[in-house]
N, C-alpha and C positions, 0 to 999 in steps of 0.2 A: 504496499500498499503508499501511496506518496505520505501520508501520515509519517511514516518511519521516516523517509530522508530529513524530517526536521525535529524530529523526538530527541535525537541529544544534543538540538542549542535551547540558548536559553529559552526561556517563556517568555521573560520578562524582561527588556531595558529598560525602557521610557524614562529618562530626564538621567540617564546614565552617563554623565559628562558633554560630549557634542554628539550627539548621535546624529544630529543632519551633515553636521560634515564630515562625518564618516562616511556615510550615504554616499555623500556627491563623489567621496576620491571615488570608491568602489564605482560609482555608474562612469567615473572618468577614463577610469583603468578600461570598463569594459565599451568603453567606444563612447559612451553618450546616446543610448537608448532611449532616452526617457525623452530622446530630440526630434526623434524618427516623425511623431503622431501631431494630435492637436488634443491639451486632455483638456476638460470638464470636471472640475472634479467641484465632489460634494463634503458638504462638511456640516453636521448639526449634531444636536443630541439623539432627535428619534427623526424617522423618517427618510433619512438613509441609501440604506439599501432600496427601499420601494420607487425611490425619486432618481436613484440611478436606475437601476432593472428597466422604468420607464422612461428614459432619456435611451439608451444600448435603445432601446425595442424600436423607438419613434427615426433612432438613426439608421436601421435597418432598412427598415418599412422607405428610408429614402436608397437607401444602394450604398447604403458605405459599411463599405468591412470597419465592422468594429466591437474594441476591445473592452473588454466589463471586469471589475477587477472591484470586489465587495470586501465586505469581511461581515461577525464573523462565518467560517461555518460550521455547519451541520455536521454530514456526515464524516468526507474527505477534503483534503486542503485545497482537492482543486474544484472543488467547487466555489475557488475566489476566484478563478482566473478559465476567461471565458469569451471563447472569439466567436462574433454568432449566433450566442446562442449556446456553443459546443462545447464546455471546456476542454483543459488542457490536463494531455494522458496522463495516467502516474508514471513512464516509462519517460517520458519529454521531462515533464518537474522535475526530476528525480537525476536526466543529463543534465539541466540548466542548475539542477545546487551544486554539482560537481562543476561546473566550469568557474561559477561565481568559489567557489573554495578553494580550485586553481589561484582563484586571483589571490585572492585575501592571504594564503602560501608566496605568490609572491610580490604584495605587498608589506611580506613583513611584520603579519599577522596572524592572533587564533583563530584557527578554521571556524572557533565559538564563536569568531570578533561580536555577531550580527544573531542579532530573536532570532525564532523561528517567526513573529510577521517580515521585519526585514528586511529575512532569507524572502518571502513567499513575495513578497512586495522587486526585491530584485529582480527576485525569476517572472516576475509579470512584465516588468520593461525591458527585457530580453527578448518574452515569448512575442511579445505584442511588438513588435522591434524588425526582428526576424521573421515574419507569420505577414509584415508591411499593410499592417491597418491603416483608418486613414482619421478616423478617433477613437481616443480612452474616454470609460469611465470613469473616473478614479476616486474613489469611495475612501473617504478619511475615515483611520484606526480609531486612533483615541484623542482628543483633544483638536491640535490643529497646528501652531506653529512646533513644536516637539512632535509633530507625526511622521515616522518614518515616509506617509504620500507626501510631505511638505519638502524632498529633497530632489522635486523635480525641478528644472532649469526654467520652466516659464509654465502658465494657463490661457487660456484661451477665454475658458468662465472658472468662474466662482462662484456658488450653488450654495445658500447655508435653507437648509431645511429645521426645522422649530428646535432652537436652545432653552434647555433648559435647567436645573439640577443633574447634577450625573456625574459616576468620578470624582466627588468634589475631595475625597483626598490627594487626590493627585493635581487636578484641575479646575483648583479653587474652590473658593465655600457657597461663593456670590453668582450668581446665574452672569454679574456683571464683570466675574474674574472668568470662568467659564467665555464668554464674551467676548473680552480682548485676545483670548490665548487660541480658538477657534480664527476672530479677523483674522490674522495673519497669514492665511494659506491664500492671501487677493494679494497680487500682481500685478505690477506696474502696465496698467491700460487695458489689462481684467473686462472683461461686461459679467458686473457682481446681479444674483436673480437673491432677493430678500422673502423667506417664510412669509405670510399670510399667519394676524393672531401671535408675532411676538410679542414678549415682554416689551415697553417704552426703550429700553434703555440699551438695549437688543439694537432694535433700528441703529441708533445715534452710534453705538460703539464700532457698527459693521459701515455708515454712512461717514466718517469722521475714519477709518482705514482708509476705505476709497478712495476721498477727498486724496490722503496723501500717497497713494499711489497712482491719480489722478486715470481708478477707473472708474465707467459709467452706473450707479445704480439702477436697477429696476426689482421695480416694487412687485411681488405677488398679486396684492391686496388689490392691483385694479382690474385684474384678471374676473370680469363677472362671467360666474359658476356658480347656478344651483343645479340642487337638485329635482326632477321631476316626479321620480318615480321608486323606495324599495320595495323590492324581493331579498328575500334571502341567498340567493347566489347570486347576484346583478342589481346593478341602480343605473337608474336613464338619468344621463345629465343632461343642463343645458346650457350651453355657451352661446356667446353676445360678445361677437365682434366688432366695428365700425363700418362690415362690410357685407356682417352677416349674420344670421343667428342657425344655429345643427343644436339637434338632439342624436347620442348618440349611449352605445353601452357601454360601459365599464364595470371589465370584471372582477377587481380588486373589493373586498368587502371592509369596513373599517368607517367608517366617520371621519377617523384619521383621515383614510386618504383622500379625501377631499382636496383638503389643505395640500398634501404634497403632488393631487393630479392638478391646481393651480399654482402649483412654481414649476412643475415641468409644460407647462400651458407659455406661461412667463416665456421659461424660458425657448419656448420655441415659434414662439411669436419674435424674441432677437436674435436667439440665432437663423431665423428661412427672413430676414433682414439684411445682417451683417455678411449672412454669406451669401446675401444674392439665389438665390432657393429657389423657383416657382411656383413650388409644391405648394396645393392647396388645405391651406390648416383642418379644416372638414378634413377636410378626407382623409387626411394624416393617423389626424385623432379616434377618426372613424373609422378601421382599416386597423389600427394598434390597441385601441384601446379596451378591446370586448373579451380579447385572448391570451391577458395577462392574467399570470399563475410567479407566487415571490413563496417560496417557504420560507417556516416560521415568523408571516404575516398573517393575520388573521388565516391563517391554510385550512381549507378544509379539505381534509385526505381520506374518508370514509362517509356516506350515505348511511351505509346498514349496522348498524348506529351512526349518526350524525357525530363526527370524530373532527374539533378543528382545533390549528394551534397557531397559537400567538406567543409569540417573543417579547413581552413586556416586561420591564422588569425594574422600570423606573417609577416614579409616580406619575408625571404629566402621558408615561406610557397606558401604566394602568388605568388611568383615567377614559384615555381613549377606547380602551379595553371592556372595561365600564358602560360605557357611554353606548358603543356599537353594540356590544351583546343584551341590553334592555330593549333598543329600538329596535332587532332583530329578532328575536326571543323572549316577547316578556311576560310569556304565562308556560311556555315550555319552561318540563322540570327541565333542572343544569348538573350534570353533576365535574364538577370544576374537581380537576388536578393542578396542584400551586405547590410549588418547590425556588427558594430564591439565594441565591451570594452572603453567604454573611455581610460585606459590605455595600451591602444596597439600604433605602431607606427602606425597609422591610417593615413599617410596621401603620405607616400612611399606607403604604403599597395595600396593605390585610385589610384597613381605612375603608380603605376603595373597594376595596375585593366586596365585602360586606354587605354593599347597595345594588349587588346584583340581586335580581328581582326572582327567587321560587329555584335558590341553589344550596348542596351542599359541595359538603369539601372535604378530599382529600389529599392530605397532606402529604409530601415528601422530600428528599431531596436529588438537585441536583448532580450531576455524574461530574465532580471536580475534587479529589482527595487535601484541599487546601484550603477555597473559599468557600466552601458547601459550607449553608446551613442548618444545623443540624434538623432532624425534624421532629423531633419530641421540641424543641426551644421555636419552630414555624407555631406549634401545636399551642403551647403557653401563648406566648401572642393573641393564636386567636382569642383561650380562652378568656384571656385580662378585659380583652376588649368589646368579643360579645357573648362568652356566656356560654357560648358554642363547644363544644369537645369535639372537632374533626377529629376524625381517628387518622394517627401516622404511621410512615409507613418507611425504612430507610430506602430502600429497594424501590423507585418507581418501576420497575416492572408493575409490584404487587397492586401499588394504590391504581395504577393504571386500570387492575383488574377486576377491586372489587368499584372502581367509577364503569365499568365496562358491566359488569353482572347490575350492579343497580341500577346504568338505565334501559337495559333491557327492558326491567320490570315493571318502569315509570313509560315504556315507551320515552326515555330522558333521550338530551343530548350528552355528549363530553370534549369538556374544554379544558384544553392543556394551557396552564398560561405558567413565566416566572423565566427562569434562565435558560441560555440556548443551550447548555448544559443538558436541561432536562427535557425539554426538546426533544435533541440530540437523541436522549434515550429512548424516548415513549417514543421518538419517527421509528427510527429502524424496528420497530416490531413492523411493521405497518406500509411502508414506505420502498418500493424497487430501488435501487442504487443509480442515481443519474448518467444519464450516455457523457463519451469522455472524448477526446475527439484524436 
């Protein structure tokens, strides 16, 4: 498996020395692969993966050979690197790791000088360059300024999804501090797109940094988009532009996906104008948006019984998850499998989850040896907030099986929410592996 090629590397080196300078040196030794294509850099707290995937899909519909780099992966590290929706093969991934390791040795560096994420990022740059993509949609991993993806020389577009509190021990304890860190991905003369419904200080901080970089700001809040109808499998949206109105089907469930969609549509408007493309915006979105599917983002993976996975793991994400569930399934019995990492704000997340109507909870632990929150500790939080003594299981499989059995008895649905490490454990029980290139 490709995961084996990076498992001996450090899992986390963020902020330990000047990582960006090191990565720039590595990219230089490799012939500047990051300069072989135009980059659309996507940064934020929530919605990065969905936004990145939609942009890549639109570029493909325009006939552009498109690279997509996302994180975290659920099953295999190869999921993080795709060209036109096909993953890099495990063999190719391992081959690029060997090339990069040889360069590190040549630079008189330890072969483990890069973290697993940094190595994956450099592999992506080489892979995209060698396969001559025209555009790369590059999702930030953590933060912005010190994230490995910020080692690229330049970007054409800087896109900011919803910014909120997460990774506060690393990025800062206030939204303003986090926004400052994320703003540093903006490059000179880039086009900057900002998602709607940001905290006021976020707009101010991003706009100030854009001015410093002589970059142009475009607000997604200006997009006239509304919901026409909502079903349990799709949403019908209406977009009003200066030239026309169009109604289209949107396959991504979740009320938060409407904000991500507005951000993507604002980018598309800017892209078509800047790149002087003659595509009709209305036709592009009508062809692209009905068939989108993103693993772990309110992902419906089975229908009998209905099973949905969502990687909401911070307070903003849980708020959006709760709103979506109550909107789409207000009366249906719900069996919810929950597991968090211990460095998250799980107390407030639990309080918000308890607002879900007609729900029972099955508590478990993500598959992470050091960061998982013990199921019994999560159980204590539920006890304290609600006096609901939800059952706790150390193994995610046990929690999931109990939830499925209970849902069958009541014709209910099963939801799995929390850490990506929890989704990974549950998803592999049900979903076959993705295709590789």
